[in-house]
C-alpha positions as CSV (number, residue, x, y, z in Angstrom):
1,M,-24.2,-13.0,15.5
2,T,-23.4,-10.0,13.3
3,S,-25.8,-7.1,12.5
4,A,-25.1,-7.3,8.7
5,T,-28.0,-7.0,6.3
6,R,-29.1,-10.3,4.7
7,T,-28.3,-10.3,1.1
8,G,-31.1,-12.2,-0.6
9,T,-30.6,-13.3,-4.2
10,K,-33.3,-12.1,-6.5
11,G,-32.9,-9.0,-8.7
12,V,-29.4,-8.2,-7.6
13,A,-26.5,-7.7,-10.0
14,R,-23.6,-10.1,-9.5
15,A,-21.1,-7.4,-8.5
16,D,-23.6,-6.0,-5.9
17,R,-24.3,-9.4,-4.6
18,E,-20.6,-10.2,-4.3
19,Q,-20.1,-7.0,-2.2
20,Q,-23.1,-7.9,0.0
21,I,-21.7,-11.3,0.7
22,L,-18.2,-9.8,1.4
23,D,-19.7,-7.4,3.9
24,V,-21.6,-10.2,5.7
25,A,-18.7,-12.6,5.6
26,G,-16.4,-9.9,6.9
27,G,-18.7,-9.4,9.9
28,V,-18.8,-13.1,10.6
29,F,-15.0,-13.5,10.2
30,A,-14.5,-10.5,12.5
31,E,-16.7,-12.0,15.2
32,Q,-15.6,-15.6,15.1
33,G,-12.2,-15.5,13.4
34,F,-11.2,-17.4,10.3
35,A,-10.5,-20.7,11.9
36,A,-13.8,-20.9,13.7
37,T,-16.0,-19.8,10.8
38,S,-17.6,-22.1,8.3
39,V,-19.2,-21.4,5.0
40,A,-22.5,-22.5,6.5
41,D,-22.2,-19.8,9.1
42,I,-21.8,-17.1,6.5
43,A,-24.5,-18.5,4.2
44,R,-26.9,-18.6,7.2
45,E,-26.2,-15.0,8.2
46,A,-26.4,-13.8,4.6
47,G,-29.7,-15.7,3.9
48,I,-28.2,-17.5,0.9
49,S,-27.1,-21.0,0.0
50,K,-23.6,-22.4,0.5
51,P,-23.4,-23.4,-3.2
52,L,-23.8,-19.7,-4.1
53,I,-20.8,-18.8,-2.0
54,Y,-18.7,-21.5,-3.5
55,N,-19.8,-20.4,-7.0
56,Y,-18.7,-16.8,-6.3
57,F,-15.5,-17.4,-4.2
58,G,-14.5,-21.0,-4.6
59,S,-13.9,-21.8,-0.9
60,K,-13.8,-20.4,2.6
61,E,-10.2,-19.5,1.9
62,G,-11.1,-17.7,-1.3
63,L,-13.8,-15.7,0.4
64,F,-11.5,-14.8,3.3
65,E,-8.8,-13.7,0.8
66,R,-11.3,-11.3,-0.8
67,C,-12.3,-9.9,2.5
68,L,-8.7,-9.5,3.5
69,L,-7.9,-7.9,0.2
70,E,-10.7,-5.4,0.7
71,A,-9.7,-4.7,4.3
72,S,-6.0,-4.2,3.5
73,S,-6.7,-2.1,0.5
74,L,-9.0,0.2,2.5
75,L,-6.5,0.6,5.4
76,I,-3.4,1.1,3.2
77,G,-5.3,3.4,0.9
78,E,-6.4,5.6,3.7
79,I,-2.9,5.7,5.4
80,E,-1.3,6.6,2.0
81,R,-4.0,9.3,1.5
82,S,-3.2,10.8,4.9
83,A,0.5,10.7,4.2
84,R,-0.1,12.8,1.1
85,L,-1.7,15.6,3.1
86,G,1.8,16.8,4.1
87,A,1.5,16.7,7.9
88,V,4.7,15.8,9.7
89,G,5.8,14.6,13.1
90,L,3.1,14.0,15.7
91,R,0.6,15.8,13.6
92,R,1.0,13.2,10.9
93,A,0.3,10.5,13.4
94,L,-2.9,12.2,14.5
95,V,-4.0,12.8,10.9
96,T,-3.4,9.1,10.1
97,L,-5.4,7.9,13.1
98,E,-8.2,10.4,12.3
99,G,-8.4,9.0,8.7
100,V,-8.4,5.4,9.8
101,F,-11.2,6.1,12.3
102,A,-13.3,7.7,9.6
103,A,-12.6,4.9,7.1
104,L,-13.6,2.2,9.6
105,D,-16.8,3.9,10.8
106,G,-19.5,1.3,10.3
107,R,-17.1,-1.2,9.0
108,A,-15.2,-2.4,12.1
109,W,-14.9,-5.8,10.6
110,V,-12.2,-4.5,8.3
111,W,-9.8,-4.0,11.2
112,A,-10.6,-7.4,12.8
113,V,-10.1,-9.3,9.5
114,A,-6.8,-7.5,8.8
115,N,-5.6,-8.5,12.3
116,D,-7.1,-12.0,12.6
117,P,-4.6,-14.1,14.5
118,T,-6.1,-17.3,13.0
119,A,-5.8,-16.0,9.4
120,P,-4.0,-18.5,7.0
121,V,-0.4,-17.5,6.4
122,S,0.1,-19.5,3.3
123,D,-1.3,-19.5,-0.2
124,A,-3.1,-16.4,-1.6
125,A,-4.5,-15.1,1.6
126,G,-1.0,-15.3,3.2
127,D,0.4,-13.3,0.3
128,V,-2.2,-10.6,0.7
129,L,-1.5,-10.4,4.5
130,G,2.2,-10.3,4.0
131,S,2.0,-7.5,1.4
132,Y,-0.3,-5.5,3.7
133,R,2.0,-5.9,6.7
134,R,5.1,-4.9,4.7
135,R,3.4,-1.8,3.3
136,L,2.1,-0.9,6.8
137,E,5.7,-1.1,8.1
138,E,7.1,1.0,5.3
139,L,4.6,3.7,6.0
140,A,5.2,3.6,9.7
141,T,9.0,3.8,9.1
142,E,8.5,6.8,6.8
143,G,6.4,8.7,9.3
144,V,8.6,7.9,12.3
145,G,11.7,8.8,10.2
146,E,10.2,12.3,9.6
147,L,9.5,12.7,13.3
148,L,13.0,11.8,14.4
149,A,14.5,14.0,11.7
150,L,12.7,16.9,13.2
151,A,14.5,16.2,16.4
152,G,17.9,15.8,14.6
153,D,18.0,12.0,15.2
154,D,19.3,9.9,12.4
155,D,20.3,6.8,14.4
156,A,19.1,3.7,12.5
157,L,18.4,1.7,15.7
158,D,16.5,4.6,17.2
159,L,14.3,4.5,14.0
160,D,13.8,0.8,14.3
161,A,12.9,1.0,18.0
162,M,10.5,4.0,17.6
163,T,8.8,2.4,14.6
164,T,8.0,-0.6,16.8
165,V,6.7,1.7,19.5
166,W,4.5,3.6,17.0
167,S,3.2,0.5,15.4
168,N,2.1,-0.9,18.7
169,V,0.5,2.5,19.8
170,F,-1.4,2.7,16.4
171,T,-2.6,-0.9,16.7
172,S,-3.7,-0.5,20.3
173,L,-5.6,2.8,19.8
174,V,-7.5,1.5,16.7
175,T,-8.3,-1.8,18.5
176,W,-9.5,0.0,21.6
177,W,-11.8,2.2,19.5
178,C,-13.2,-0.8,17.6
179,E,-14.0,-2.4,21.0
180,H,-15.9,0.8,22.1
181,P,-18.6,1.2,19.3
182,G,-20.3,4.1,21.2
183,V,-17.3,6.3,20.6
184,T,-17.5,8.3,17.4
185,P,-14.6,8.8,15.1
186,D,-14.5,12.5,16.0
187,Q,-14.5,11.7,19.7
188,M,-11.7,9.2,19.3
189,S,-9.6,11.7,17.3
190,A,-10.1,14.3,20.0
191,R,-9.1,11.6,22.6
192,C,-5.9,10.8,20.7
193,E,-5.0,14.5,20.5
194,R,-5.5,14.8,24.3
195,L,-3.4,11.7,25.0
196,F,-0.6,12.7,22.7
197,G,-0.6,16.2,24.3
198,A,-0.5,14.7,27.8
199,V,2.3,12.2,26.9
200,F,4.5,14.6,25.0
201,G,3.7,17.7,26.9
202,M,2.9,19.8,23.9
203,S,0.2,20.9,21.6
204,V,-0.2,18.7,18.5
205,S,-3.2,20.4,17.0
206,G,-3.2,21.7,13.4
């Protein structure tokens, strides 16, 4: 099971307890997937009762929606922050990855929840997931567009193809890192810089 801290119930403010439950639930959803997880699983891991979870979140779907909202907000917020730093081309790609590694450090459940293949695609959780994926694609298209513009390429199909490539590279690298918990964010950022340099045959350091 997860290594999350059990929440307890006494002497904890409601907002703090909600966050504790979300962190525990996120870990359980990440490990088991939405479809295979029950409210009883989360309550047992958190050391609280099922009625308390229903009182706070209404249902398993409501709890997952909150976890997904937190996960997507964290990821999109970090990618938007990285975009504002002004790096362009391959450097922007590396800065984005570096920021995501730092944001996920100690909270790998965020990535798993945001990419859960068993997540509901309808109702409120589906809306959150759809909004997250659309914004992620917008940011990817923006970054890739800058990269191609530097090369003098304004072909729309090239942009579409390269955005697909980048999205898959981004997802694969973050997933690989989450599956190797012994690798620190700094080590993974350095690895990405080495890999990009090897693939593109050029320095992409600041």
